[in-house]
C-alpha positions in Angstrom: 72.5 110.7 102.6 74.6 109.5 105.5 75.0 111.5 108.7 77.5 110.3 111.3 77.3 110.6 115.1 80.8 111.7 116.3 81.8 111.3 119.9 84.3 114.2 120.6 86.2 112.9 123.6 87.6 115.4 126.1 90.7 113.1 126.1 91.8 114.4 122.8 93.4 117.7 121.9 90.9 120.5 122.3 89.8 122.0 119.0 91.4 122.2 115.6 90.9 122.9 111.9 90.0 119.9 109.8 88.1 119.2 106.5 85.9 116.7 104.8 85.8 115.5 101.2 84.4 112.6 99.1 86.5 109.4 99.4 84.7 107.0 97.1 87.4 105.3 95.1 87.2 105.9 91.4 84.8 108.9 91.9 86.4 111.1 94.6 88.5 113.1 92.0 85.4 114.1 90.0 83.2 114.6 93.1 85.8 116.9 94.8 86.1 118.8 91.5 82.4 119.4 91.7 82.6 120.8 95.3 82.2 117.8 97.6 84.5 119.2 100.3 84.6 121.8 103.1 86.2 122.9 106.3 85.4 121.5 109.7 86.2 123.5 112.8 86.3 121.6 116.1 85.7 124.3 118.8 86.2 123.8 122.5 85.9 125.7 125.7 89.4 127.2 125.9 91.0 127.2 129.3 94.5 126.6 130.7 93.9 122.8 131.0 92.9 122.5 127.4 95.8 124.4 125.7 98.6 124.8 128.2 98.6 128.5 129.1 96.9 130.5 131.8 97.5 133.9 130.2 94.0 135.5 130.0 94.9 137.6 126.9 96.0 134.4 125.1 92.8 132.6 126.1 90.7 135.6 124.9 92.5 135.4 121.6 92.0 131.7 121.1 88.3 131.8 122.1 87.3 134.9 120.2 85.0 134.3 117.2 85.1 138.0 116.2 88.8 137.8 115.4 88.6 134.5 113.5 88.8 134.4 109.7 88.4 131.6 107.2 90.5 131.1 104.0 89.8 128.0 101.8 92.1 128.0 98.8 91.2 125.6 95.9 91.3 125.1 92.2 88.3 122.8 92.3 85.5 125.2 91.6 87.3 127.4 89.1 86.6 127.1 85.4 90.2 127.7 84.2 92.1 125.8 86.9 93.2 128.9 88.8 93.1 129.1 92.5 90.2 130.9 94.2 89.6 131.9 97.8 86.4 130.8 99.6 84.7 130.1 96.2 85.0 133.7 95.2 86.1 134.0 91.5 87.0 137.6 92.3 89.5 138.8 94.9 88.4 137.9 98.4 88.7 140.9 100.7 89.4 140.9 104.5 89.3 144.0 106.7 91.6 144.0 109.6 91.9 146.7 112.3 95.3 148.0 112.8 97.5 146.2 115.4 94.8 143.7 116.2 95.6 140.0 116.2 93.5 137.7 114.1 93.3 133.9 113.8 93.4 132.9 110.1 92.3 129.3 109.5 93.6 128.1 106.1 92.6 125.0 104.1 94.2 123.9 100.9 92.2 121.7 98.4 94.4 120.8 95.4 92.9 119.1 92.4 95.5 119.5 89.7 97.4 116.2 89.3 100.6 118.0 88.3 100.8 120.4 91.3 101.7 118.8 94.7 102.5 122.0 96.6 100.8 125.3 97.1 102.8 128.3 98.4 100.7 130.8 100.3 102.2 134.2 100.5 101.4 137.6 102.1 103.0 140.6 100.4 102.3 144.1 98.9 103.4 145.6 95.6 106.9 146.1 96.9 107.2 142.5 98.0 107.0 143.5 101.6 104.1 143.8 104.0 103.0 145.6 107.1 101.8 142.3 108.6 103.3 139.7 111.0 102.2 136.1 110.5 103.1 133.4 113.0 102.1 129.7 112.8 99.8 128.3 115.5 98.9 124.8 114.4 99.4 122.4 111.6 96.7 120.0 110.3 94.5 120.6 113.4 97.3 120.1 116.0 99.0 122.9 118.0 102.7 123.4 117.7 104.8 122.3 120.7 105.6 126.0 121.2 102.8 128.4 120.3 103.0 130.5 118.3 106.1 130.1 116.2 108.5 132.9 117.2 109.6 133.5 113.6 107.1 135.5 111.5 106.9 134.1 107.9 105.4 135.7 104.8 105.6 132.5 102.7 104.1 129.2 103.8 104.7 126.1 101.6 101.8 123.8 102.0 100.5 120.5 100.5 97.4 119.8 98.5 95.4 119.0 101.7 97.2 121.1 104.4 95.5 123.1 107.1 97.3 126.0 108.8 96.2 128.1 111.7 98.1 131.4 111.7 98.1 134.5 114.0 98.3 137.6 111.9 98.7 141.3 112.9 98.8 144.2 110.5 99.7 147.8 111.0 98.1 150.7 109.3 100.6 153.1 107.7 98.9 155.2 105.0 95.9 155.0 102.7 98.0 154.0 99.7 100.1 151.3 101.4 97.7 149.6 103.8 96.8 146.7 101.6 98.4 143.3 101.8 97.9 140.7 99.0 97.3 137.0 99.6 98.7 134.8 96.9 98.7 131.1 96.0 101.6 130.1 93.9 102.1 133.8 93.0 98.5 134.2 91.9 96.6 136.9 93.8 93.5 135.4 95.4 92.7 137.9 98.2 93.7 141.1 99.9 93.8 142.4 103.5 92.7 146.0 103.9 94.1 147.5 107.1 91.8 150.0 108.9 92.8 152.7 111.3 90.5 151.5 114.1 91.2 148.9 116.7 88.6 147.2 118.9 90.6 144.7 120.9 94.3 145.4 121.4 94.6 143.2 124.6 93.9 139.8 123.0 97.2 138.3 121.8 98.6 134.8 120.9 101.8 135.5 123.0 102.2 135.4 126.7 103.4 138.7 128.0 102.9 140.0 124.5 106.1 138.5 123.1 106.7 135.0 124.6 105.6 131.7 123.2 104.0 129.1 125.4 104.2 125.3 125.5 101.0 123.6 124.3 99.5 120.7 126.3 100.4 117.4 124.7 98.1 114.4 124.8 99.6 110.8 124.7 99.0 110.3 121.0 100.8 113.6 120.1 103.6 113.5 122.6 107.3 114.1 121.5 108.6 110.8 120.1 112.1 112.1 119.2 113.9 110.9 122.4 112.1 107.7 123.1 115.2 105.5 122.5 116.5 106.5 126.0 113.4 105.6 128.0 111.3 103.1 125.9 113.5 101.4 123.4 111.1 98.4 123.3 108.4 100.7 121.7 110.4 102.2 118.8 110.5 99.8 115.8 113.3 99.5 113.3 113.1 102.1 110.4 110.9 101.0 107.5 111.3 102.3 104.0 108.1 103.5 102.4 108.0 104.5 98.7 105.1 106.5 97.2 104.5 106.1 93.5 101.8 107.2 91.1 100.1 103.8 91.1 101.2 102.1 94.3 102.7 102.4 97.7 105.6 100.0 98.4 104.4 98.0 95.4 100.9 97.6 96.8 98.1 99.1 94.7 94.4 99.4 95.3 93.6 96.8 92.6 95.5 94.1 94.5 93.1 94.4 97.5 96.0 93.7 99.9 97.1 95.6 103.0 100.4 97.2 103.5 102.4 94.9 105.8 105.3 95.8 108.0 108.4 95.2 105.8 110.6 94.4 108.8 108.3 91.8 110.5 106.3 90.7 107.4 103.3 91.0 109.6 100.5 93.4 110.7 101.5 96.6 112.6 101.3 96.2 116.4 99.2 98.4 118.6 101.1 100.6 121.1 104.3 100.7 119.1 106.1 103.7 117.6 106.8 103.2 113.8 109.6 105.0 112.1 109.2 105.4 108.3 111.8 106.7 105.9 110.1 108.1 102.8 111.1 108.1 99.1 108.9 109.5 96.4 107.4 112.3 98.6 109.3 114.9 96.6 106.3 115.0 94.3 103.7 112.8 95.9 102.0 114.2 99.1 101.6 111.2 101.4 98.5 111.2 103.7 97.8 108.8 106.6 94.4 108.5 108.2 93.8 108.3 112.0 97.5 108.6 113.2 99.3 111.9 112.9 103.0 111.8 111.9 105.8 113.6 113.8 108.7 114.9 111.6 112.0 113.7 113.1 114.5 114.7 110.4 115.5 117.9 108.6 114.9 116.2 105.2 111.1 117.0 105.4 111.6 120.7 104.9 110.8 123.3 103.8 107.1 122.3 104.1 107.5 120.8 107.6 109.3 121.9 110.8 111.3 119.2 112.5 109.5 118.0 115.7 106.0 119.1 114.7 103.0 116.9 113.8 101.3 116.7 110.4 98.9 114.3 108.6 100.1 114.9 105.1 103.9 114.9 104.1 105.4 116.5 101.1 109.2 116.9 101.1 110.4 118.4 97.8 114.0 118.8 99.0 114.5 115.3 100.5 117.3 113.2 99.1 119.3 110.0 99.8 121.7 111.9 102.0 119.0 113.9 103.7 115.8 111.7 103.7 112.4 112.6 105.2 111.7 110.5 108.3 108.6 110.5 110.5 107.4 108.6 113.6 103.9 107.4 114.2 102.5 106.3 117.6 99.9 103.5 116.9 97.7 104.2 119.9 94.0 104.7 120.8 92.6 102.9 117.7 93.2 99.5 116.2 92.0 98.0 113.0 92.5 99.3 109.4 93.8 102.7 108.6 93.9 104.1 105.0 97.1 105.7 103.5 97.4 107.2 100.0 98.9 109.8 97.8 96.8 113.0 98.1 96.9 113.8 94.4 93.4 112.6 93.7 94.2 111.2 90.2 97.2 109.2 91.6 95.0 107.7 94.4 92.5 106.8 91.7 95.2 105.1 89.7 96.0 102.8 92.6 98.3 104.8 95.0 96.0 104.0 98.0 95.9 101.0 100.4 95.5 100.4 104.1 97.5 99.0 107.0 96.1 96.8 109.8 96.9 97.6 113.5 96.5 94.6 115.8 96.2 94.8 119.5 99.2 93.7 121.5 98.7 92.0 124.9 100.5 89.6 127.2 99.3 86.6 125.3 101.0 88.0 122.2 104.3 88.3 124.0 104.2 91.8 125.4 105.8 92.2 128.8 104.2 93.7 131.9 106.5 96.7 131.7 105.7 97.3 128.1 101.9 97.2 128.8 102.4 99.7 131.6 104.2 102.0 129.1 101.4 101.9 126.7 98.8 104.3 128.1 95.8 105.1 125.9 94.0 108.4 126.0 90.6 107.1 125.0 89.9 104.3 127.4 86.2 103.5 127.3 85.6 105.9 124.4 86.4 103.9 121.3 83.9 101.5 119.6 86.5 99.6 117.6 86.7 95.8 118.1 89.1 94.7 120.9 90.5 91.8 118.7 91.4 92.9 115.2 91.7 90.0 112.6 95.2 89.5 111.3 95.7 90.1 107.6 99.4 89.6 107.2 101.5 86.5 107.9 105.0 86.3 106.5 104.9 86.8 102.7 101.3 85.6 102.5 97.9 87.2 103.2 95.2 85.5 105.3 92.5 85.5 102.7 89.7 84.3 105.0 90.2 87.4 107.2 91.0 89.6 104.3 87.6 88.8 102.6 85.8 89.1 106.0 87.4 92.6 106.5 86.9 93.9 102.9 83.9 92.2 101.3 81.4 92.0 104.1 79.6 95.4 104.3 78.8 96.6 107.8 75.2 97.6 108.6 74.3 101.1 107.5 74.7 103.7 110.3 71.6 105.4 111.6 71.1 108.6 109.5 70.3 111.6 111.6 70.8 115.3 110.9 70.0 118.2 113.1 70.9 121.7 112.1 71.1 124.6 114.4 69.3 127.8 113.8 72.5 129.4 112.8 73.0 128.6 109.1 76.7 128.5 109.4 76.8 125.9 112.2 75.9 122.2 111.7 76.0 119.8 114.6 76.9 116.2 113.5 76.2 113.2 115.7 76.6 109.5 114.9 76.0 106.0 116.3 78.7 103.6 115.2 77.4 100.3 113.6 77.8 97.0 115.4 81.4 95.7 115.0 82.1 92.5 113.1 84.4 90.9 115.7 86.1 87.6 114.9 84.9 85.1 117.5 86.4 81.8 118.7 83.8 79.9 116.6 85.3 81.2 113.4 86.8 78.6 111.1 90.6 78.0 111.3 92.5 80.6 109.2 93.9 79.2 106.0 97.1 80.7 104.7 97.5 80.7 100.9 100.1 82.1 98.5 99.2 85.6 97.4 99.3 84.6 93.7 97.0 81.7 94.4 94.7 84.0 96.4 94.1 86.2 93.4 93.0 83.2 91.4 90.8 81.7 94.1 89.1 84.8 95.4 86.2 86.4 93.5 86.9 89.0 90.9 86.6 92.5 92.5 86.2 95.9 90.9 86.2 98.9 93.2 86.0 96.6 96.2 82.7 95.0 95.0 82.8 91.2 94.5 81.3 90.0 91.2 79.6 86.6 91.4 77.2 84.9 89.0 73.6 85.7 89.9 70.5 83.8 88.9 68.4 85.6 86.3 64.6 85.3 86.3 62.8 85.3 83.0 59.4 87.0 83.5 56.3 85.5 82.0 55.2 87.5 78.9 52.5 90.1 79.6 53.2 89.9 83.3 53.0 93.5 84.5 56.2 94.9 85.9 56.4 96.9 89.1 57.4 100.6 88.7 60.9 101.5 90.0 60.9 103.5 93.2 61.9 107.1 93.1 65.5 107.9 94.2 65.8 110.7 96.7 67.8 113.8 95.6 71.1 114.3 97.5 71.4 117.2 100.0 73.8 119.8 98.8 75.7 121.7 101.5 77.6 125.0 100.7 81.1 123.7 100.9 82.5 127.2 101.6 80.7 127.4 104.9 82.8 125.5 107.5 81.1 123.0 109.7 81.5 124.1 113.3 81.2 121.1 115.7 80.7 121.9 119.3 78.9 119.1 121.0 77.0 115.9 119.9 73.2 116.3 119.9 70.9 113.3 119.3 68.4 113.8 116.4 64.7 112.8 116.7 64.1 111.0 113.5 65.7 108.2 111.4 66.0 108.4 107.7 66.3 105.1 105.8 68.2 105.1 102.5 66.0 104.6 99.4 65.4 101.1 98.1 67.6 100.0 95.2 66.2 100.0 91.8 66.1 96.4 90.4 65.9 95.8 86.7 64.9 92.3 85.3 65.6 91.3 81.7 62.3 90.9 79.7 62.5 88.1 77.1 59.8 87.6 74.6 58.9 84.0 73.9 56.9 82.3 71.2 54.3 79.8 72.5 53.5 76.5 70.8 50.1 75.0 71.1 49.7 71.5 72.5 48.5 69.9 69.2 51.5 71.2 67.3 49.5 72.6 64.4 50.1 76.3 64.6 52.3 78.8 66.5 50.6 81.7 68.1 51.4 84.5 70.4 50.5 84.0 74.1 47.8 86.5 74.8 47.0 85.2 78.3 43.6 83.6 77.1 44.9 80.0 76.5 46.0 78.3 79.7 47.8 75.5 77.7 50.0 78.1 76.0 51.0 79.5 79.4 52.0 76.0 80.6 54.3 75.5 77.6 55.9 78.9 78.1 56.7 78.1 81.7 58.2 74.7 80.8 60.5 76.4 78.2 61.6 78.9 80.8 62.3 76.2 83.4 64.5 74.4 80.8 66.4 77.6 79.8 67.1 78.8 83.3 69.8 76.2 84.2 71.5 76.6 80.9 71.5 80.4 81.3 72.9 80.1 84.8 75.7 77.8 83.7 76.6 80.1 80.8 76.8 83.1 83.0 78.8 81.2 85.6 81.3 80.0 83.0 81.7 83.5 81.5 82.1 85.1 85.0 84.8 82.5 85.9 86.7 83.1 82.7 86.6 86.8 83.2 87.7 86.4 86.8 90.7 84.3 85.8 91.7 86.7 83.1 91.6 89.7 85.4 93.4 87.7 88.2 96.2 86.8 85.8 96.5 90.4 84.6 96.6 91.5 88.3 99.3 89.0 89.1 101.5 90.1 86.1 101.0 93.7 87.0 101.8 93.3 90.7 104.9 91.2 89.8 106.1 94.0 87.5 105.4 96.6 90.2 107.3 94.5 92.8 110.2 94.1 90.4 110.4 97.8 89.8 110.3 98.6 93.5 113.0 96.0 94.2 115.2 97.6 91.4 114.6 101.0 92.9 115.5 99.8 96.3 118.7 98.1 95.0 119.6 101.3 93.1 119.0 103.4 96.3 121.2 101.1 98.4 123.9 101.2 95.7 123.8 105.0 95.6 124.0 105.1 99.4 127.0 102.9 99.4 128.6 105.0 96.7 127.8 108.1 98.8 129.4 106.6 101.9 132.4 105.5 99.9 132.9 109.0 98.3 132.5 110.5 101.8 135.2 108.2 103.2 137.5 109.2 100.3 137.0 112.9 100.9 
């Protein structure tokens, strides 16, 4: 069991709805199916400085736990693949007081590999409702104007979306005061509207009807108009294609980072990247660490232009109306994972990472540019100050790539302290020591990517396979019993983790020792006079000597044989990987050429018209 200490800096946006799930490559799909996921609520002391409004009724609404409700929609725990709410295979029921505002925190956990979008609806039997629903936040980040003025009864979401919504329902009559909650037209819950009202004053609107502007931190500021004030920050548009087995031709099996297509290099810290997507019609794209601001109309209807999200699905995007986002690479450097959020597609290879490298004056940044780059977490981050470069032109720096991917960091200290309240778990973590690249490291050697696959050790699921010496135990030597493996701790994934403040735990828990199995080979012993063959029973010292001599002679041969077999297998897999990657690159190039041709045709037809 691993428990992480998390430093929740006050320099970040206060509060939000997030989630956790298994991310072990090759196993995540099955583990999430089995329930390895849940909601995380980051709660904060709400005041005008945290959110951006001083209206006391709004602050009362945002801080009220009595008016907060949880809705986790998933097909993971159901037997027939249908959606269920909060793990309830029956209809989940909510009771709302009439005309009272509630904050509904929604999490979508999609498992089906053929469903990339989930439409959450609120309606009654007449396809109408007595409720008003306004969006407050997306993927843990408040909207620029809170709440959204337009009330919506249908919310198209992705397989990993979070939505905070303000909802108010009005009681009309006993027979028509129930609103259904649906997921892709399947009823999963209902809201029963009661006549009573405990708190009419709390509201998400200023002066009861007006939206308010949320406080924007540096990493979630508006990036749409940066060309006029900081053109040196915004990078040229990069095309990014998401497929079932790769992203821009890079698959997990290649063990290569995604490089900047414009510079053929790592991504630079402090810059604003602009990505134009293709393939996100059916593949929800998720980026870790850095939220993405939608800057085009082509990302609808799932996303509103100008708002921030961490997962993008644009079923209506096209060549003439593409989905374009901007990402501000600030606060953190180093590797960041990106992948298709259909678990099966990620497992098939549609997952990789990019590398963000610090930019300073020695790398060519100007003094004005450094002044423009203002971080919001100075002194709070434990990441290394100098990130090793992984990309250089069309090649990969294998020495740093191996150092970054094959050297496991020390295991973090495992601590867990649970509050008396069973629904609240406080998580704290101490980050492991960083593996910084020092000046004493050997000079980086650049090699061709194809040669790199042949020269690097064979890897399966990021674990290098190298020949290991095998010890043959002496016959009748007692073997040590294997240590017992501790049972994992199972947490009810339908109870959200509410993180309020880091608390240090008192004890350390070390992971169980690995179980080591040694091959047991029976040998026939030959007596020193050569007359007879007899089994070594441990009584004849001469027989033991002969057995040990035979073992010593066999060990080098066995080592050599295993080494040759491992080398042959590594070469075969490397050749297969090269051929597969070449085919993927060719297909991506053909798709890009076809897209450029179609765009030229489109412009030509437009000129004719």
